[in-house]
C-alpha positions as MATLAB code, in Angstrom:
seq = 'MNDQLPTPTNSYPAPRKNVLLLSCMDLRLLDDIVRFMQRDNLTNRYDQFILAGSSLGANLHASWNEVLFEHIGTACELHGIKDVYILEHRHCGAYEKFLGAEGTFDDSPEGQLTEYQLHKENAGRLAHAIHEWCEKNNYPLNVRTLLMDLRGEVSNLDYLPTSINS';
ca = [
      95.238   28.079   18.733;
      98.967   28.971   20.268;
      97.080   28.091   24.401;
     100.365   29.541   25.697;
     101.474   33.097   26.757;
     105.114   33.999   24.978;
     108.236   34.471   26.938;
     109.704   37.917   26.933;
     112.243   38.192   23.386;
     113.969   40.371   21.494;
     114.175   37.694   18.329;
     113.907   39.944   15.408;
     116.565   42.125   14.097;
     117.326   45.042   15.968;
     116.626   48.502   13.347;
     119.811   50.103   11.628;
     117.171   53.030   10.804;
     115.474   55.376   12.438;
     112.230   54.812   14.103;
     108.592   55.487   15.233;
     107.389   54.122   17.989;
     103.327   54.088   18.579;
     103.508   53.804   22.537;
     101.045   54.426   24.953;
     100.406   57.064   27.105;
     100.233   55.496   30.827;
     102.726   57.469   32.647;
     104.041   53.584   34.697;
     105.920   52.784   31.625;
     107.593   55.820   30.767;
     110.276   55.158   31.850;
     110.892   51.467   31.156;
     110.370   52.415   27.191;
     112.710   54.215   27.065;
     115.096   51.728   28.419;
     113.694   49.348   25.993;
     114.264   52.056   22.793;
     117.847   52.093   24.865;
     118.068   48.121   24.470;
     117.378   48.751   21.167;
     120.379   51.027   19.837;
     118.210   53.475   19.299;
     118.922   56.782   21.707;
     118.082   59.279   19.863;
     117.031   57.883   16.439;
     113.196   57.390   17.566;
     109.882   59.540   16.810;
     107.582   58.661   19.498;
     103.600   59.167   18.924;
     101.635   58.465   22.067;
      98.037   57.652   21.867;
      96.133   56.682   24.973;
      95.515   52.579   24.326;
      98.192   52.561   21.523;
      96.690   50.861   18.467;
      93.673   49.970   20.351;
      93.129   54.131   20.102;
      94.313   54.243   16.542;
      92.028   52.002   15.347;
      89.250   53.074   17.424;
      88.965   56.737   16.645;
      89.230   57.972   12.721;
      90.838   61.416   13.898;
      93.539   59.361   15.686;
      94.047   57.298   12.802;
      94.038   60.059   10.249;
      97.028   62.276   12.448;
      99.446   58.795   12.724;
      99.280   57.874    9.429;
      99.790   61.904    8.424;
     103.195   61.592   11.996;
     104.427   58.704    9.335;
     104.558   60.564    6.582;
     105.871   63.430    8.244;
     108.830   60.890   10.173;
     109.439   59.554    6.507;
     109.687   62.963    4.952;
     111.774   64.543    7.693;
     113.672   61.504    9.880;
     113.966   59.103    6.877;
     112.727   56.426    9.963;
     112.404   52.173    8.656;
     110.908   50.780   11.243;
     107.738   51.248   13.436;
     107.572   49.842   16.423;
     103.799   49.479   17.851;
     104.150   49.142   21.372;
     101.341   47.954   23.302;
     101.161   46.938   27.260;
      99.467   44.886   29.869;
      96.651   46.218   31.994;
      95.950   49.287   29.719;
      93.555   51.585   31.293;
      92.711   52.703   28.135;
      91.304   49.140   26.511;
      89.119   49.161   29.820;
      87.729   52.777   29.358;
      87.115   51.658   25.345;
      85.653   48.212   25.878;
      84.655   47.936   28.909;
      84.614   44.443   30.397;
      85.978   43.426   27.277;
      89.055   45.480   28.032;
      89.248   44.100   31.476;
      91.620   41.177   32.416;
      92.543   39.322   35.574;
      96.132   37.833   35.881;
      94.753   33.909   35.792;
      96.565   32.557   33.203;
      93.233   32.748   30.869;
      93.165   35.983   31.290;
      96.750   36.834   30.548;
      95.985   34.850   27.727;
      92.800   36.635   26.287;
      94.675   39.802   26.992;
      97.295   38.974   25.316;
      95.314   37.989   21.832;
      93.673   41.183   22.185;
      96.477   43.242   22.280;
      97.920   41.096   18.978;
      94.688   41.494   17.256;
      94.568   44.793   17.564;
      98.176   45.457   16.675;
      97.795   43.665   13.672;
      95.405   45.176   12.455;
      97.102   48.302   12.589;
     100.015   46.951   10.854;
      98.275   45.823    8.198;
      96.895   48.930    7.764;
     100.693   50.563    8.046;
     101.851   48.031    5.258;
      98.774   48.790    2.995;
      99.748   52.411    3.684;
     103.536   51.640    2.399;
     102.148   49.888   -0.598;
      99.608   52.937   -1.416;
     103.321   55.471   -0.578;
     105.766   53.265   -2.232;
     107.357   54.068    0.747;
     108.660   50.123    2.797;
     108.620   50.207    6.587;
     109.282   46.968    9.007;
     106.321   47.134   11.401;
     107.101   45.132   14.747;
     104.064   44.348   17.250;
     105.596   44.274   20.583;
     103.831   44.152   24.036;
     105.213   45.367   27.834;
     104.285   44.209   30.904;
     104.327   46.264   33.946;
     108.104   45.798   34.644;
     108.768   46.891   31.156;
     109.419   43.158   29.917;
     108.984   43.448   26.523;
     107.591   40.640   23.648;
     106.640   40.225   20.362;
     102.946   39.818   18.804;
     103.766   37.662   16.530;
     102.870   39.639   13.542;
     105.449   39.198   10.968;
     108.354   41.904   10.948;
     108.349   42.312    6.982;
     108.740   44.947    5.092;
     106.798   45.891    1.629;
     108.363   46.590   -1.920;
     111.617   45.286   -0.011;
];
């Protein structure tokens, strides 16, 4: 296990096609999310799907998960998306609401690492489900899992951004 937090990085190739962005509903980060997507050259090239807790919301609530996958299918059909960004964020109130004490983190190095690992686990679980959907529907998508801090800096959550059927 890596016991160090990653430094913010955009060490993946920028997408060349349209993207579906799954993000949290946290109103503190809306402008930061737009700036991040602009930095990835995605202005006017992404659909945004918002769920409280981002991947956690999709993983915990079957109805939210179903709607997310219906939306992914529609975005593939209408907008030809080729990438899905799962954007998590630090100090997420939905993690605290849905998980109680397990979703509450302090700013100590240990607290930050535990928070990072929980976001990585949930985003990875959803990314895996998206890849299974891709296989079933014969539609290749790249999936990127990302974590934003409250200053708008983004780091990769290290889920391999490979594509199915590519």
